[in-house]
Structure formats: C-alpha cells, structure tokens
N, C-alpha and C positions, 0 to 999 in steps of 0.2 A: 502410579502417581499421577495425581492432577496438576494441570498446567498451573504455573504461577500467575496471580492476577495480573501482574504487569505485563506479561504475555498476552493475556485476553485484552487488556487495555489497548496495547500495541494493535491487536487484531481488530478491534473496532475502529481505532483510529485510521488503520490501512483501509478497511472497508468503506468507511464514510469517504475517505479521501479519494479512493478509486472509482467510487460510484459518482462523486462530483466530477473528477475529470472525465469519466465516461460521457456522462451528461453534456458537460459543457463542450467536450469534443465533437460529439454527435450533432449537437446544435449548431456549432461551429462550421461542420462540414455542410450541413443542409443549408445553413444561411449564405455560404459562399458557393453554393452550386458545386460542390465537390473539389472545388480549388484549393482548400486550405489542407495542405499536406501536414503542417504542424498540428492542425487539430484532430487530423486523422491519426497521426502518431500518437498524440495525447490520449485519444479515446482508446487505442489498443493498449497502450501501457497502463492506463487506469483501470481497463478491464482485467489485467493481470494483477493489479495491485488488489483489486477488489476480492479477486478469486482468493489469493494468499491471505488476505485479511479475513476472509470467512473461515479458511482452515484455522487460522490462529485463534479465531474467537470461539470455535468448537473445540479447542483444546487439543487439535492435532498436531503432532510434531510436523513441521514444515521446514525442509532445508532451504527453502528460498525465502524465508522470514526476513533477514537482514536485506536480502536483494530487493524483495518487495518493497521494502520502505525506501529504499534508494530510487527504485523505479518509479514509486509514487512522486517522489520529488521531481524527477525527470519529466513526469507526466503534468505536473503543476506548471513546471517551467514552459512546457510546450503550449499549455492553454493559457498561460499568463494568469494563473488562478492562485492568489496568495492564500487561500484557505485550504487548498490540496497541499501546498507546500508546508504550510504550518503544521498541518495534521501529520505529514508523513515524516516530518522532523521529530514531532513528539513521539510517534511510533518508534522512530530509530532511536530515540533517547530511552525510551521503556526497554528496547532490547538490549541495552548496555547494563541493565541491572544485574547484580551478582546472582539473584536467585534464578533469573532467566537464563543467563548463561551456563549456570550449573545445571539446570534442568534440560536444556539443550544438549549440553555435553554428555549428560547421563544417559540420553535417548539416541546417541548415536550421531549427533549433527555437531560438527566440529566449529 
C-alpha cells in the first residue's frame, strides 16, 4: 500500500526544514569560528530531520517520523530560524492526519 499524500507532504516539509537548519547551522559555525555550539547542535539536528524527511518523501515507513518533526522544531529554535520552525510544525500537523496515523499503525509503527 502506498503512503498517504499527507505523509509525503510532511516528508518534504521535514526535508526542506532540515536542509535549511543544516545550512544555517553550518554557516553559523563557520562564521563564529566554531564557537557557536547552538549552531552546531542545530546543524546536526537539521541533518537528522532532513534524513527522516527524505525517507518519508520516498514513502518508506519511518518509525522516527514524528520525532523527526519535533527535532526539526528544536533545530529551528537552536538556529533562530522561523522558516524551519514553521515547516516542522506543518509536518507535525500533517502527521496527525487520520490516514497517516492509520497507515503507520498498519505498517507496525505505533
């Protein structure tokens, strides 16, 4: 059974949010000469959110789907990036859809 469209929408939102957090974090680390720990944290979390978002966009069942959205919010906060925060909140809202919850439950993700 194919993944619901809301799940794929959440995946693309997580992917974009994670990529933005990763780029902003890396630019922050470089510009502060590796002194910006919050930027380093945001870059690492953004990379994870982008990885989970890519899995979701491909239609793969990801047990970290909801966690990836929450981590994307934390990465956006660490980087002070309102776009990443908004996209991650949108992804989390898409994950609350009944079709997505039922599909994840069918595929063994509680």
